[in-house]
Each structure stands twice: as structure tokens, then as C-alpha cells.
C-alpha positions as semicolon CSV with decimal commas, in nm:
position;residue;x (nm);y (nm);z (nm)
1;X;0,093;-2,281;1,759
2;X;0,108;-1,943;1,925
3;X;-0,207;-1,738;1,971
4;X;0,000;-1,421;1,956
5;X;-0,094;-1,202;1,659
6;X;0,183;-1,149;1,403
7;X;0,294;-0,786;1,391
8;X;0,319;-0,617;1,051
9;X;0,430;-0,258;0,992
10;X;0,284;-0,080;0,691
11;X;0,356;0,267;0,554
12;X;0,092;0,452;0,353
13;X;0,268;0,681;0,107
14;X;0,168;0,924;-0,165
15;X;0,155;1,295;-0,246
16;X;-0,058;1,544;-0,058
17;X;-0,439;1,520;-0,073
18;X;-0,465;1,176;-0,238
19;X;-0,666;1,042;0,057
20;X;-0,405;0,850;0,258
21;X;-0,551;0,952;0,595
22;X;-0,907;0,898;0,474
23;X;-0,819;0,542;0,370
24;X;-0,644;0,463;0,698
25;X;-0,922;0,612;0,913
26;X;-1,189;0,435;0,708
27;X;-1,003;0,106;0,754
28;X;-0,923;0,146;1,126
29;X;-1,220;0,344;1,254
30;X;-1,491;0,275;0,992
31;X;-1,578;0,633;0,907
32;X;-1,492;0,885;0,639
33;X;-1,318;1,209;0,728
34;X;-1,432;1,474;0,485
35;X;-1,226;1,772;0,603
36;X;-0,863;1,793;0,505
37;X;-0,596;1,869;0,762
38;X;-0,247;1,792;0,639
39;X;-0,112;1,495;0,835
40;X;0,215;1,529;1,020
41;X;0,247;1,157;1,087
42;X;0,008;0,923;1,264
43;X;0,024;0,558;1,353
44;X;-0,289;0,344;1,371
45;X;-0,314;-0,013;1,494
46;X;-0,574;-0,268;1,398
47;X;-0,593;-0,643;1,442
48;X;-0,703;-0,818;1,124
49;X;-0,768;-1,179;1,043
50;X;-0,610;-1,317;0,729
51;X;-0,627;-1,685;0,631
52;X;-0,726;-1,777;0,985
53;X;-0,431;-1,596;1,146
54;X;-0,443;-1,274;1,342
55;X;-0,217;-0,988;1,243
56;X;-0,156;-0,680;1,452
57;X;-0,115;-0,424;1,177
58;X;0,061;-0,101;1,262
59;X;-0,016;0,150;0,988
60;X;0,193;0,461;0,954
61;X;-0,004;0,737;0,788
62;X;0,267;0,964;0,653
63;X;0,265;1,329;0,565
64;X;0,215;1,394;0,194
65;X;0,538;1,333;0,009
66;X;0,696;1,549;-0,253
67;X;1,014;1,463;-0,433
68;X;1,227;1,627;-0,162
69;X;1,071;1,482;0,152
70;X;0,986;1,129;0,055
71;X;1,043;0,923;0,370
72;X;1,334;0,855;0,589
73;X;1,560;0,556;0,559
74;X;1,438;0,454;0,907
75;X;1,079;0,437;0,781
76;X;1,179;0,254;0,466
77;X;1,385;-0,010;0,638
78;X;1,153;-0,079;0,932
79;X;0,839;-0,147;0,726
80;X;0,704;-0,485;0,614
81;X;0,500;-0,339;0,329
82;X;0,386;-0,024;0,155
83;X;0,058;0,118;0,032
84;X;0,136;0,352;-0,259
85;X;-0,163;0,583;-0,303
86;X;-0,247;0,814;-0,589
87;X;-0,569;0,992;-0,677
88;X;-0,736;0,880;-1,001
89;X;-0,806;1,251;-1,058
90;X;-0,437;1,350;-1,044
91;X;-0,185;1,232;-1,303
92;X;0,100;1,395;-1,108
93;X;0,015;1,190;-0,796
94;X;0,033;0,874;-1,011
95;X;0,374;0,975;-1,147
96;X;0,491;1,046;-0,791
97;X;0,431;0,689;-0,662
98;X;0,697;0,574;-0,912
99;X;0,949;0,813;-0,752
100;X;0,841;0,706;-0,402
101;X;0,890;0,336;-0,487
102;X;1,233;0,409;-0,636
103;X;1,331;0,584;-0,310
104;X;1,207;0,285;-0,104
105;X;1,415;0,047;-0,319
106;X;1,720;0,276;-0,281
107;X;1,680;0,287;0,099
108;X;1,616;-0,085;0,142
109;X;1,868;-0,203;-0,117
110;X;1,606;-0,449;-0,247
111;X;1,489;-0,511;-0,602
112;X;1,126;-0,526;-0,493
113;X;0,923;-0,474;-0,176
114;X;0,574;-0,590;-0,080
115;X;0,344;-0,312;-0,192
116;X;-0,003;-0,240;-0,323
117;X;-0,077;0,033;-0,576
118;X;-0,398;0,214;-0,480
119;X;-0,593;0,443;-0,711
120;X;-0,806;0,630;-0,458
121;X;-1,107;0,856;-0,515
122;X;-1,280;0,622;-0,762
123;X;-1,597;0,818;-0,674
124;X;-1,447;1,107;-0,875
125;X;-1,462;0,914;-1,201
126;X;-1,584;1,224;-1,389
127;X;-1,251;1,395;-1,302
128;X;-1,039;1,088;-1,388
129;X;-0,686;1,157;-1,519
130;X;-0,540;0,807;-1,462
131;X;-0,707;0,510;-1,632
132;X;-0,758;0,171;-1,468
133;X;-0,534;0,028;-1,743
134;X;-0,247;0,259;-1,639
135;X;-0,276;0,140;-1,277
136;X;-0,297;-0,226;-1,383
137;X;-0,002;-0,185;-1,618
138;X;0,219;-0,038;-1,345
139;X;0,115;-0,320;-1,107
140;X;0,206;-0,579;-1,371
141;X;0,543;-0,410;-1,424
142;X;0,612;-0,411;-1,048
143;X;0,455;-0,757;-0,992
144;X;0,228;-0,627;-0,718
145;X;-0,148;-0,595;-0,660
146;X;-0,350;-0,296;-0,778
147;X;-0,688;-0,181;-0,653
148;X;-0,905;0,125;-0,706
149;X;-1,078;0,250;-0,394
150;X;-1,309;0,512;-0,257
151;X;-1,242;0,598;0,107
152;X;-1,558;0,810;0,092
153;X;-1,781;0,514;-0,002
154;X;-1,568;0,248;0,175
155;X;-1,511;0,066;-0,154
156;X;-1,222;-0,184;-0,152
157;X;-1,060;-0,018;0,151
158;X;-1,009;-0,337;0,353
159;X;-0,904;-0,514;0,032
160;X;-0,590;-0,295;0,025
161;X;-0,469;-0,440;0,353
162;X;-0,570;-0,799;0,267
163;X;-0,372;-0,775;-0,058
164;X;-0,074;-0,624;0,121
165;X;-0,067;-0,883;0,401
166;X;-0,085;-1,152;0,130
167;X;0,213;-0,990;-0,049
168;X;0,410;-0,957;0,276
169;X;0,349;-1,323;0,364
170;X;0,449;-1,438;0,015
171;X;0,771;-1,234;0,042
172;X;0,846;-1,377;0,389
173;X;0,746;-1,735;0,304
174;X;0,784;-1,782;-0,072
175;X;0,618;-2,093;-0,212
176;X;0,863;-2,366;-0,312
177;X;0,977;-2,318;-0,670
178;X;0,836;-2,557;-0,924
179;X;1,113;-2,764;-1,076
180;X;1,052;-2,819;-1,445
181;X;1,238;-2,979;-1,726
182;X;1,437;-3,304;-1,717
183;X;1,549;-3,502;-1,419
184;X;1,859;-3,716;-1,426
185;X;1,832;-4,034;-1,224
């Protein structure tokens, strides 16, 4: 067994000001960045342990997407998984992750990709525009994990990446299918 960490590339996508950079910086550097400077594009690296294995996770923090600039085919095809972030206080940012996922599927030519839906800014519950049920429902539809987070309070931030690594590993090494029904001998 190799002691080399497995490399996994992850893109964090969503519209402007949903907290993508805050989530990534909280995860990688353990602090909250309060001021907002629009991100051009940054890559962070962190080694994480998951189920006893080490993973070198390269996280691409992307610029805020709008429907015209959603991510290049290079980014889409070179990633192992995606974090699709919306703000619970912005219905339009929730609607946008559906468009972003459609673009990823178009670029990759796949029917599904490992992803996690993240409702960020759960500390802004008083300004909520997207219910937990809406997030859960979309996750059920896409057969992917869903989590609400607060980068500000470091709530569920590392859980995002645990869930995504789990999804990536299941996609790369699917469990053997259960054979049901009758057997002919």
C-alpha cells in the first residue's frame, strides 16, 4: 500500500457573494474572512484524512459565476468533484446552481458528477429565502449530499469536503451491485 496521498481536484462554484472564498479559506486556513473582494481564481491545497486514507485536495475557488461566464470546459473536465454553493438568503443564487450543474454535465458529457449542494450563510436565517426542504429536495433529485453551512461560524465547513470525497470515491469505486431476484442453477 502506497503512503502517497491521493490527489483530488475540486471546484467550488456559485454566483457572486455566496461565500465560496469564505468557505474555502475557513476550511484550508481555519479563519473567517469578513471583507469581500471578488475572487479572480485561487487554488488552495489541503491534505485531509478520510476513512484512514490521506487525500491531497486541490480546491479551485472560482470567480462568481453568472449565466454567461460559468466555467471553462477545461475546469469542468479536469475536476473530480464540485461544491455547488448558494446563499440561503438568495433565491437567485439557488436557482443559479441548477444552471451551473447543467453546464458541468454538458461539458463533461456525463449524466451525473460527484457534487455537494451547499446552502451557505445559515447564520443569516432571519433573511432566509431558500428553505432547508428546497435544498434537500434538489439533493434528492440529483442523488447527491446537501449541507447547510456557516463559513462565519465554521459550521459544517469540513463536512462539505468529507461528503464530497465520499461521493468522489463512490463514483470512482462503485460498490458491487446487489443481485436480486431468481437464480437459475
